[in-house]
C-alpha positions, 0 to 999 in steps of 0.5 A, spaced: 528 354 662 531 357 667 529 362 672 535 366 674 535 372 677 543 373 674 545 375 667 545 367 662 549 367 657 545 362 652 551 360 647 551 356 640 543 357 639 542 359 631 538 365 628 530 364 630 528 366 622 521 369 623 514 368 620 509 365 622 506 363 628 509 369 632 516 367 632 521 372 635 528 372 631 534 372 636 541 372 634 547 366 636 546 368 643 541 371 648 544 376 654 538 375 659 536 383 664 537 381 671 532 388 672 528 381 675 525 375 676 522 371 670 515 369 671 512 363 668 509 367 663 516 370 660 519 363 661 513 361 656 515 368 651 523 366 651 521 358 649 516 358 644 521 364 641 527 358 640 526 357 633 532 353 629 534 354 622 540 351 618 543 357 618 545 355 610 537 359 609 538 365 613 536 371 608 539 377 610 536 383 610 535 389 605 530 394 606 528 401 603 524 407 609 521 413 607 524 419 611 521 426 613 526 430 618 530 436 617 537 439 616 539 444 622 544 449 622 542 452 629 545 459 629 542 461 623 535 465 621 533 460 619 535 455 623 530 449 619 530 446 612 525 441 612 525 434 608 519 430 607 523 426 601 527 423 605 529 416 603 534 410 607 537 404 604 539 398 610 543 392 607 546 386 612 551 382 609 554 379 615 551 379 623 552 385 627 554 390 621 549 393 617 550 398 611 547 405 611 545 408 605 541 415 605 538 419 599 535 426 602 534 433 600 541 435 601 546 429 598 547 422 599 551 419 605 553 412 605 555 409 611 558 401 611 559 396 616 555 400 622 555 396 628 548 394 631 546 392 638 540 389 640 535 389 645 528 385 646 523 389 650 518 384 653 511 388 654 506 382 653 506 376 649 503 381 644 506 388 643 513 385 645 520 390 641 526 389 637 529 396 640 536 397 635 542 403 636 545 403 630 551 408 630 558 410 628 560 415 634 567 417 629 563 418 624 557 422 627 552 417 625 546 415 630 540 410 629 535 407 633 530 402 630 525 400 633 520 393 631 513 392 633 510 386 630 507 391 624 510 397 624 519 399 624 520 406 627 526 409 625 529 415 629 536 417 626 541 423 626 547 425 624 552 430 623 553 433 616 559 439 616 556 446 617 550 441 619 545 437 624 540 432 620 535 428 624 530 424 620 525 419 623 521 414 618 516 408 619 515 402 615 509 398 616 512 391 615 514 390 622 517 382 624 511 378 623 512 379 615 521 381 616 525 378 620 529 382 624 536 383 624 542 379 626 546 381 632 550 375 636 548 377 642 542 380 644 539 384 652 532 381 653 529 386 658 522 384 661 518 391 662 513 390 668 510 395 672 515 395 678 521 397 675 519 401 668 513 404 667 509 399 662 507 402 656 501 401 652 500 401 644 493 404 641 491 401 634 490 408 630 490 408 622 499 408 619 497 414 615 495 417 621 501 415 626 505 417 619 501 425 620 503 425 626 510 423 627 511 429 622 507 433 626 511 432 633 517 433 629 516 440 627 513 442 634 518 437 639 523 442 638 525 449 639 530 454 637 534 460 642 538 465 640 542 471 643 540 477 640 547 478 637 548 472 634 551 473 628 554 465 626 557 464 632 562 469 635 569 469 631 576 471 634 579 477 630 582 474 624 583 467 626 577 465 622 575 461 628 568 461 630 565 460 636 558 458 639 555 456 645 550 452 647 545 450 652 541 444 650 534 441 655 532 434 653 525 432 655 525 425 653 520 422 659 514 427 660 515 429 667 516 436 668 509 439 672 511 447 668 512 447 660 519 448 660 520 450 653 518 456 655 522 456 661 528 453 661 531 455 655 528 462 654 527 466 661 534 462 663 538 461 657 537 466 652 539 473 655 546 469 658 551 473 654 555 466 655 549 462 652 548 463 644 544 458 643 539 455 646 536 448 643 530 444 646 527 438 645 521 433 647 522 426 646 528 427 641 530 419 643 536 416 644 539 419 637 538 425 637 541 424 643 548 421 642 548 426 636 546 432 640 551 431 645 557 430 639 556 434 634 555 441 638 561 439 643 566 438 637 572 442 636 575 443 627 580 446 625 583 446 618 590 445 617 591 444 611 592 451 607 588 457 610 587 455 617 579 456 619 575 452 623 569 452 629 569 451 637 562 448 639 562 447 647 556 446 651 556 450 657 549 448 660 546 441 659 539 438 662 536 431 660 529 429 664 529 421 663 527 416 667 532 413 672 531 405 671 533 403 681 539 406 685 544 401 682 545 404 675 546 410 671 543 409 666 538 414 663 532 411 661 527 412 654 521 414 653 518 406 650 524 403 650 532 404 650 537 406 655 542 411 654 549 407 659 555 411 661 559 407 656 555 410 651 556 416 652 564 415 653 564 413 646 562 419 643 568 423 645 575 422 641 580 426 639 582 425 630 588 429 627 590 427 620 597 431 618 597 437 614 589 436 614 584 438 620 584 437 627 578 435 630 577 434 638 569 432 640 570 432 649 565 435 654 570 442 654 567 445 661 560 443 661 555 443 666 550 437 667 544 436 671 540 430 669 533 431 672 534 423 673 531 419 680 537 417 682 542 421 678 547 421 682 548 414 682 551 407 681 558 406 682 561 402 688 566 408 689 560 413 690 561 415 684 556 414 678 559 411 672 555 417 668 558 423 673 564 420 670 562 419 663 562 427 662 567 430 667 573 425 666 573 428 659 573 434 660 567 436 664 567 442 669 561 439 673 556 433 674 550 435 679 546 429 681 540 426 686 541 420 690 534 419 690 527 420 688 525 426 685 518 429 687 514 430 680 512 435 684 515 442 684 521 439 680 522 445 675 521 450 680 528 447 684 531 446 676 530 453 673 532 456 679 539 452 679 540 454 671 539 461 673 543 462 679 548 459 675 548 462 667 543 470 670 547 469 677 553 468 675 554 463 680 558 457 683 556 449 681 555 449 689 552 455 690 547 453 684 545 446 688 545 450 694 539 454 691 537 446 688 535 445 694 531 450 699 527 450 694 526 442 694 526 443 702 520 449 701 515 446 698 516 439 702 508 439 706 506 438 698 509 431 697 506 425 701 508 424 709 514 419 707 517 423 701 517 430 707 525 429 707 528 436 708 535 435 702 542 435 704 548 436 700 553 431 701 547 426 702 541 427 698 545 430 693 552 430 690 556 433 684 562 431 682 567 436 678 569 443 680 564 444 685 566 452 685 566 453 677 562 458 674 559 458 667 562 463 664 568 462 658 
């Protein structure tokens, strides 16, 4: 197998059906990541992975997986309604698309021909992960599926109209006993200690793992409501409710303080412009995308009696891993990443004459990603991730052009939001405060990181630098 740093598309490979001998299934072609050189071990993995079979003998996948999760109405007094009895049915009849059927306590939902994007994360010869994004943004459906040799993990979230539904599932079957899903192209990513932290898996009983996931699901979300909130704020006689949100996603545990207590409660909840604060720990791709779309959705019924709702995320922060200086992808904890194109795909406008208007855009949103090199990754100097928000309606995007030191990063993050949410300052003024708190602790960092940050060099803003968080 040829070694290269370049992306290579291998044409005319038939799907490799995994049955025995740790053969890994692929689609018709492979796309290699350009993150690192391919080692000898990696080449051997790839060579053993390509196993040609007659395409007429392929068995497309159909399986059922039990789900547990909840229905979320963040504005209600009792926000979360749990469901332990969900069932997910997956049917694939053709390449790159899958049918999804959900039988939940709140009802039955069906999504046909949902596109699939696949990646394989190479950890070692023993622990590879197939990571699939199965999503249809126009229908508000997002699902992650990670398949190891002996387990399948499901993480999904979707728009239920007046509520958001968030579920997880776990199956004791992996690619050693089922065929992986069929895609014509799959991105191969080799994980090394040089650019992405290697994950380690521990063998624990299946029942214990499932119980742990259920417990984490219960503990990994916190809802904070303004005291005077009562189902949103309705304008007099309009029939339209207006609700403004602050959302924090702590996908990677790189914080040094307790974010659920400090960020939403101290800095968002008391401020009248933020009606509802939502904090999530390790939410995963599906829930992150669902949150960004669901809580930025405006809906108007124009047939018969006029009514609707306007949802706006005003303040958004995410803790994730930056892969390197050349990209603004947000790396998830174990596998998967969110790209600028995936963010852009969340936004849309839909008009159905005489029926309804749907407008999903990040209007007047302020974004701060606590991500190393969060403001990097474009030849023009403006990061693609920033453009994916601001060019579609967001107010401003602030990020660091350098590595963010773990020590004290929460201090300058929460003060950034305090100046916006409590102090009524501009994004630029809040950023200067962010920088000053970094520089205050500079002696606590390693010698090579003891550099005074300067605006325009170490941090930048894309959008309206004088914008403030208001109505």
